[in-house]
DODOMAR-985055 format. One record per residue: residue number from 1; residue in three letters; x, y, z of N, C-alpha, C in turn. Coordinates in Angstrom, 3 decimals. Example, Ala and Ser with C-alpha at 12.3 -4.5 7.8 and 13.67 -1.06 7.14 Angstrom:
<recs>
[1,"ALA",[13.190,-5.690,7.800],[12.300,-4.500,7.800],[13.200,-3.300,7.800]],
[2,"SER",[12.850,-2.250,7.080],[13.670,-1.060,7.140],[12.900,0.030,7.870]],
</recs>
This chain:
<recs>
[1,"MET",[12.519,-9.746,-12.593],[11.762,-8.779,-12.365],[11.911,-7.485,-12.820]],
[2,"ASN",[10.794,-7.072,-13.379],[10.757,-5.614,-13.973],[11.610,-4.597,-13.073]],
[3,"MET",[12.608,-3.785,-13.387],[13.449,-2.862,-12.469],[12.569,-1.803,-12.178]],
[4,"HIS",[11.756,-1.406,-13.009],[10.963,-0.077,-12.848],[10.037,-0.666,-11.604]],
[5,"ILE",[9.407,-1.987,-11.512],[8.614,-2.405,-10.373],[9.506,-2.569,-9.031]],
[6,"LYS",[10.550,-3.127,-9.433],[11.485,-3.188,-8.275],[11.972,-2.326,-7.799]],
[7,"ASN",[12.262,-0.908,-8.249],[12.786,0.182,-8.020],[11.556,0.851,-7.152]],
[8,"ASN",[10.088,0.334,-7.175],[9.151,1.402,-6.854],[8.666,0.849,-5.445]],
[9,"ILE",[9.210,-0.721,-5.245],[8.729,-1.055,-3.945],[8.809,-0.534,-2.718]],
[10,"THR",[9.902,0.018,-2.495],[10.228,0.886,-1.399],[9.381,2.347,-1.131]],
[11,"GLU",[9.449,2.973,-2.240],[8.508,3.916,-2.337],[6.947,3.665,-2.114]],
[12,"THR",[6.550,2.535,-2.984],[5.078,2.323,-2.313],[5.001,1.816,-1.122]],
[13,"ALA",[5.618,1.176,-0.263],[5.678,0.938,1.348],[5.890,2.465,1.985]],
[14,"THR",[6.652,3.387,1.590],[6.530,4.480,2.411],[5.504,5.217,2.055]],
[15,"ASN",[5.177,5.410,0.963],[3.791,6.197,0.507],[2.716,5.641,1.616]],
[16,"LEU",[2.461,4.340,1.562],[1.303,3.556,2.164],[1.421,3.700,3.592]],
[17,"TRP",[2.320,3.648,4.144],[2.751,3.962,5.794],[2.519,5.379,5.826]],
[18,"ASN",[2.858,6.458,4.955],[2.812,7.671,5.357],[1.126,7.772,5.090]],
[19,"PHE",[0.394,7.482,4.147],[-0.962,7.421,4.349],[-1.706,6.741,5.793]],
[20,"VAL",[-1.299,5.555,6.029],[-2.190,4.816,7.301],[-1.430,6.137,8.101]],
[21,"ASN",[-0.598,6.524,8.391],[0.179,7.423,9.499],[-1.001,8.718,9.450]],
[22,"ASP",[-1.145,9.187,8.263],[-1.905,10.555,8.245],[-3.348,10.352,8.915]],
[23,"PHE",[-3.904,9.121,8.195],[-5.357,8.357,8.709],[-5.363,8.667,10.363]],
[24,"GLU",[-4.690,7.750,10.716],[-4.441,7.318,12.183],[-4.435,8.770,13.054]],
[25,"VAL",[-3.551,9.616,12.462],[-3.192,10.594,13.540],[-4.239,11.881,13.394]],
[26,"GLY",[-5.210,11.580,12.276],[-6.165,12.590,12.239],[-6.156,13.509,11.102]],
[27,"ASN",[-4.803,13.681,10.246],[-4.585,14.336,9.105],[-5.554,14.531,8.029]],
[28,"LEU",[-6.508,13.408,7.958],[-7.455,13.374,7.134],[-8.905,13.996,7.369]],
[29,"ALA",[-8.767,13.773,8.734],[-10.245,13.743,9.314],[-11.061,15.156,8.694]],
[30,"ASP",[-10.468,16.180,8.429],[-11.382,17.376,7.980],[-11.086,17.585,6.431]],
[31,"ALA",[-10.228,16.653,6.085],[-10.070,16.768,4.715],[-11.109,17.029,3.816]],
[32,"GLU",[-11.255,17.684,2.819],[-12.102,17.774,1.758],[-11.873,17.182,0.538]],
[33,"LEU",[-11.936,15.596,0.321],[-11.521,14.625,-0.680],[-12.665,14.945,-2.002]],
[34,"ASP",[-11.955,15.023,-2.960],[-12.473,14.870,-4.318],[-12.479,13.644,-4.700]],
[35,"MET",[-13.445,13.466,-5.818],[-13.729,12.207,-6.244],[-12.361,11.168,-6.724]],
[36,"PRO",[-11.230,11.606,-7.340],[-10.126,10.643,-7.814],[-9.388,10.647,-6.139]],
[37,"GLU",[-9.537,11.278,-5.363],[-9.069,10.792,-4.248],[-9.847,9.810,-3.247]],
[38,"CYS",[-11.182,9.803,-3.490],[-12.264,8.894,-2.746],[-11.700,7.854,-3.735]],
[39,"ASN",[-11.542,7.663,-4.562],[-11.318,6.188,-5.674],[-9.973,5.858,-5.336]],
[40,"ALA",[-8.896,6.326,-4.957],[-7.463,6.346,-4.544],[-8.003,5.247,-3.090]],
[41,"ILE",[-8.422,5.747,-2.289],[-8.719,5.430,-1.015],[-9.162,3.979,-1.187]],
[42,"HIS",[-10.271,4.110,-1.842],[-11.169,2.741,-2.146],[-10.046,1.962,-2.817]],
[43,"ASP",[-9.191,2.333,-3.708],[-7.975,1.286,-4.439],[-7.391,1.246,-3.342]],
[44,"ILE",[-6.865,1.669,-2.433],[-6.284,1.331,-1.281],[-6.467,0.159,-0.435]],
[45,"ILE",[-7.495,0.248,-0.213],[-8.750,-0.948,0.695],[-8.673,-1.931,-0.150]],
[46,"LYS",[-8.891,-2.065,-1.528],[-8.772,-3.134,-2.215],[-7.800,-3.748,-1.947]],
[47,"ALA",[-6.772,-2.889,-2.560],[-5.124,-3.810,-2.453],[-4.683,-4.311,-1.226]],
[48,"CYS",[-5.222,-3.793,-0.032],[-4.946,-4.286,1.187],[-5.618,-5.476,1.521]],
[49,"GLU",[-6.793,-5.312,0.864],[-7.501,-6.740,1.112],[-6.481,-7.668,0.493]],
[50,"SER",[-6.257,-7.663,-1.014],[-6.007,-8.598,-1.666],[-4.154,-8.968,-0.895]],
[51,"ILE",[-3.590,-8.042,-0.326],[-2.524,-8.360,0.366],[-2.435,-9.390,1.291]],
[52,"ILE",[-3.802,-9.111,1.931],[-4.005,-10.093,3.026],[-4.260,-11.612,2.650]],
[53,"GLU",[-4.911,-11.484,1.539],[-5.472,-12.852,0.897],[-4.230,-13.175,0.485]],
[54,"THR",[-3.291,-12.823,-0.091],[-2.331,-13.533,-0.592],[-0.506,-13.216,0.496]],
[55,"LYS",[-1.207,-13.017,1.433],[0.171,-12.930,2.731],[1.004,-14.055,2.615]],
[56,"LEU",[0.536,-15.320,2.457],[1.429,-16.659,2.646],[2.435,-16.575,1.565]],
[57,"ASP",[1.488,-16.268,0.280],[2.557,-16.385,-1.181],[3.298,-14.972,-0.777]],
[58,"LEU",[3.284,-13.901,-0.491],[4.087,-12.678,-0.649],[5.474,-13.385,0.615]],
[59,"TYR",[5.073,-13.886,2.102],[6.184,-14.071,2.731],[6.867,-15.250,1.827]],
[60,"LYS",[6.347,-15.992,0.929],[7.149,-17.289,0.269],[8.246,-16.590,-0.552]],
[61,"LEU",[7.684,-15.198,-1.147],[8.320,-14.506,-2.174],[9.739,-13.989,-1.278]],
[62,"LEU",[9.400,-13.744,0.054],[10.318,-13.022,0.636],[11.452,-13.915,1.010]],
[63,"ASN",[10.766,-15.136,1.460],[11.732,-16.098,2.040],[12.425,-16.765,0.903]],
[64,"ASN",[12.280,-16.784,-0.458],[12.672,-17.368,-1.443],[13.827,-16.243,-1.545]],
[65,"THR",[13.731,-14.840,-1.697],[14.534,-14.011,-1.831],[15.673,-13.716,-0.900]],
[66,"LEU",[15.410,-14.098,0.553],[16.360,-14.163,1.588],[17.276,-15.511,1.638]],
[67,"GLU",[16.705,-16.542,1.210],[17.526,-17.797,0.948],[18.911,-17.599,0.299]],
</recs>
């Protein structure tokens, strides 16, 4: 695996959870989003949908790593 990608897995998870938490607690409710931020949120949604669709394969990857 490319080390650059591997080193960013934890950072990516942290950033995603921070975004979800900010949304859930209302930190984004009054935000005035610009177009790049709107596009980023759309990309987050699409990525989450893809993760759900490939969840079983991701668990297989995780299980193979742990064996």
